[in-house]
N, C-alpha and C positions, 0 to 999 in steps of 0.2 A: 501463475506464471504470465498474464495476459498483461498483467501491469507493466510490471519489468521489462518487456520486449516488444520490439516496434516488428512491424509485419513483416520487415527487412531480415530483422533479424530470426526472426520465426523459422522463415524460408529456409534459414543455414544452420539452424539450430534443430528442428525437430527431424525426424527423421520421418521420409518419403511417406510411407506408409499411413504414420502417425500426423503428418501433415494432411491429406486426402480427408482424414476421418473430421476434419475441424473446417467450418465454415465461416464465413465472415460474419453471418446471420446470425452465431452462437450468442445466444446472452445467458445472464446467471438467473439462473429461473428465480430464485430471491427476492432478484432483484426488480422482475418483469412486471409485476403489478404498479411496481413506481411508477416507471419509463411509460405504462400503458395511459396510467390516469395524470401526467402531469402537466398536462397543458393547459389547465387550469392555473397555474402558475405563471403562463406566459414567459416573458424575458428571464423569469427568476426560476425554471423549471428545476434546472441543476440544484441552485440553492436547496428547493424544495427537496429533491431526491436523498442531498446530504441530511436533511434535517429529519429526513424518514428510518434511513437508514443509517450510512458513516458515522452519522452522533450517537444514535442510542447501542450500536451493533459493536460499534471501534470505541471512539474515545471516552463515551462515559462507561463503557467495561472494563477499560482500563485505568481509568479514575477511580472507579467505586475496588477494585482488585488492590489495586494501591496503596488504599486510604487505608481500606480495611485489615491487608497486612501489617499494617502501623499503628492497629486501634486507632484509624480517626475517621468520625463521620463529616463526610464533605457535601455543604451545600454550593448549587451553580445557580447562582441569584441572575444570571442573564438568560438564565431558561424558565423563569418566573414566567406562567403564561402569559400575564398583562403585556412582559416585554416582548415574549415573542409574538403574540398578537398584534400588538404595536406596529413592530417590524416587519411584518406578513403586508402591513397598507400602507407603506413608503416606498417610493420608486427605485426603483436598482441604482439611480444616480447618486442616490440618498446615502448609499450603502458603501458602496463603490465604483470605482470607475478604473480606466485602462492602467493609469498609473499610482492609484490610493485603494488604500482598502481600509475598512472600519472607520470611515469618516465622522460618523457621529457620534462613537467612543470614544478618537481622536480628541475630537473635538470637547466632550466631556472633561476627557481625563486631561486638560492642559489645565484645568484650575486645581490642579490636585499635583499632579507628578513633574517633573523638571524635564526640559526639552531630550537629555542626552538618556532618557528612560524612557521615553514617548516614542523616538526616533529609533531606538538600537535596533537590529539584523533578530530578527525573530529567531527563539532558539529551543530546541525541543528537548525529547527527552533521548537522542538515541542512543544506542550502546553500540562499542568499539568492533560493532561486526566485523570490519573491517580486517582489524588487526585481530581477530580471535581466529576468521578461516587461513591465516598467516601463520600462526603460533598453534594454540591451543586444542583450537579445532583441525587444523590441518592433516593429523594422520586421518581422523574418520572423513573429510571430507574427501580426498584422494582414495578411500577404499569405498565409500559409496559410491563415488564420481567414475570409480575405475572405468578404463574404456573397455572391457569383456563385460562388466555388469550391464551396462549399459546397454552394449549390445545386445546380452538377454533380454532386457526388458524391451528395447526397440522404438521406443519416444525421444530420444537424444542421439544426435549424429555423436558419436565418440570424438573424434577429430578437432570438430568445432568445442565440445568441452574442454578437451586438453589443450587448447589452446588459449581458451577463457582462464583455464587453472593457472596456465603459467604467467599469460598477463597480471595474473591480479598478484599470485605470490611474488614475482619480480617487480613488481609496484609498477607495473607501466599501463595497467589502468583498475581502475576500482570496478570491480563486478559482483563485489558484498552483497549486492539485493538479488541480483541473478542466482549467484551459484548459492545461497543460503535456500531459497526457492528451490532448487531443483534436488537442494539434499534433504529438505523437509519432504517432496513431493514423493522420493525415494524411499527415504525411510516407513513412510504412510503407507506406500505401495504396497512393500514389502511388510509390513505388519500386517494391513488387508488383505489382500492380493495374492503372497508371495511373488514369486521368481516367475511369475507367468507373464510372459510377454502381452502386451494391448497394442503396439505399433502396427 
């Protein structure tokens, strides 16, 4: 949840008891070892943390699952260890700046790709989550995030969540990621610890 909300949003969203349980120092335990040893990477420490965590634990997992579901064997040539080791030796400015990214890759690709492909906006594989939460998943969303249910759990302030639901379903603001995170968390908690209050 922390990824989708600012600290100010958490203060209004989390119940008082639950917010008191959290601290600024709270870290994801599985990532702590990478944060503890990131300093050898210098100014590129976050690139190193992504390489060691986000890439193998998220991006490559998705690629593997989706390709296997389609009976495809995928290879990632840019992850060849020679390429990775070479890029690790280069300075940050050769890789990205405040206004540009993938500098060397784009320079190489200019030999083979037209300008409109090389410079088009990034396009991910997003699902139409916002629309689903307004239509197909709306009944389940309203049931799971109902005020009385949230009050029993004691994590979220029902009034704030109710406003988020109304704003999202009324097309006033896209809260799809936040609502989805709360929905999944509540379903997980119900499955694993029942209706016990943890706030």
